[in-house]
Structures are given as C-alpha cells and as structure tokens.
C-alpha positions as CSV (number, residue, x, y, z in Angstrom):
1,F,45.1,25.1,14.2
2,S,41.4,24.5,14.3
3,P,39.0,23.8,17.2
4,G,38.4,20.2,18.0
5,F,34.7,20.2,17.4
6,I,35.1,21.7,13.9
7,L,37.8,19.2,13.0
8,R,35.8,16.3,14.4
9,G,32.8,17.3,12.2
10,G,35.2,17.4,9.3
11,C,36.4,13.9,10.1
12,L,32.9,12.6,10.2
13,Y,32.0,14.4,6.9
14,A,35.2,13.1,5.2
15,G,34.9,9.7,6.7
16,A,31.3,8.9,6.2
17,V,29.4,11.3,4.0
18,V,31.8,11.6,1.0
19,P,32.5,7.9,0.9
20,S,28.8,7.0,1.1
21,F,28.2,9.1,-2.0
22,N,31.2,7.6,-3.8
23,S,30.2,4.1,-2.9
24,A,26.7,4.6,-4.1
25,R,28.0,6.1,-7.3
26,A,30.5,3.2,-7.9
27,I,27.8,0.6,-7.4
28,A,25.2,2.5,-9.6
29,V,27.5,3.0,-12.5
30,Q,28.9,-0.5,-12.9
31,T,30.7,0.0,-16.1
32,G,32.2,-3.5,-16.0
33,K,35.2,-2.3,-14.0
34,F,34.9,-3.5,-10.4
35,E,38.0,-1.7,-9.2
36,A,35.9,1.2,-7.8
37,C,33.5,-1.1,-6.1
38,V,36.4,-3.1,-4.6
39,R,38.1,0.1,-3.4
40,W,35.1,1.4,-1.6
41,L,34.0,-2.0,-0.2
42,T,37.5,-2.3,1.2
43,Y,37.4,1.2,2.6
44,W,34.3,0.6,4.8
45,P,35.6,-2.3,7.0
46,I,38.9,-0.4,7.5
47,Y,37.0,2.7,8.5
48,G,34.7,0.7,10.7
49,V,37.6,-0.9,12.6
50,L,39.4,2.5,13.0
51,S,36.1,4.1,14.3
52,L,35.7,1.2,16.7
53,I,39.2,1.6,18.0
54,Y,38.7,5.4,18.3
55,S,35.5,5.0,20.2
56,Y,37.1,2.7,22.8
57,L,40.1,4.9,23.2
58,S,38.3,8.3,22.9
59,D,39.1,9.3,26.5
60,V,42.8,8.7,26.0
61,I,42.9,10.2,22.5
62,A,41.2,13.4,23.7
63,W,44.4,14.2,25.6
64,V,46.7,13.6,22.6
65,P,47.6,16.8,20.7
66,F,46.6,16.9,17.1
67,A,44.6,13.6,17.4
68,Y,41.9,14.8,15.1
69,H,44.5,16.0,12.6
70,F,46.0,12.6,12.5
71,E,42.5,11.0,12.2
72,L,41.7,13.2,9.2
73,A,45.1,12.4,7.6
74,V,44.4,8.7,7.9
75,I,40.9,9.1,6.5
76,L,42.3,11.0,3.5
77,W,45.1,8.4,3.0
78,L,42.4,5.7,2.8
79,Q,40.3,7.7,0.3
80,L,42.6,9.4,-2.1
81,P,43.5,7.3,-5.1
82,F,47.0,8.7,-5.2
83,F,48.0,7.0,-1.9
84,R,46.1,3.7,-2.7
85,G,45.3,3.4,1.0
86,S,42.2,1.2,0.8
87,Y,43.3,-0.9,-2.2
C-alpha cells in the first residue's frame, strides 16, 4: 500500500506525461500506419472524460479505499496494447 499523494502523482504521470510522449511520437513517425495515431487520439477523449468525472466526484472518491489504485488500473488498461482499452 502506498500513500495517496505518491499514487496520485503516479496516476498523473501515467495518465498525462507518458501518453503525451507516445502521442507525439506516433504523430511524428507517420509510417503510413494510422493505428498508433488512432489509438492515442482515442485515448485522450476517454482520459479527459474520466478526469472530468474524477474532478467532480473527488470529495466522494477521497473516502473510497483504493480509489487511486483503481484509477491507475483504469489508466493502464487504456494504455497497454495487450488490453486494447482505447482501441
């Protein structure tokens, strides 16, 4: 179990910094395959909606045990190609 502020920072890093780099790389490479671009361009609206929901319900979610763990799991599900979450 990790403290909430560390896990929240990890969620922000995994949810915004890493996908920003991957999105820029997918757009810059443009090898003729648009699958990577579509994947990351699908990720951002989903992540935005989830962030909006989280910001509205943050007072309630703060009392839920393992809320940040669940948020990190959803972010990883969206990003990892194995799960095909944002396809």
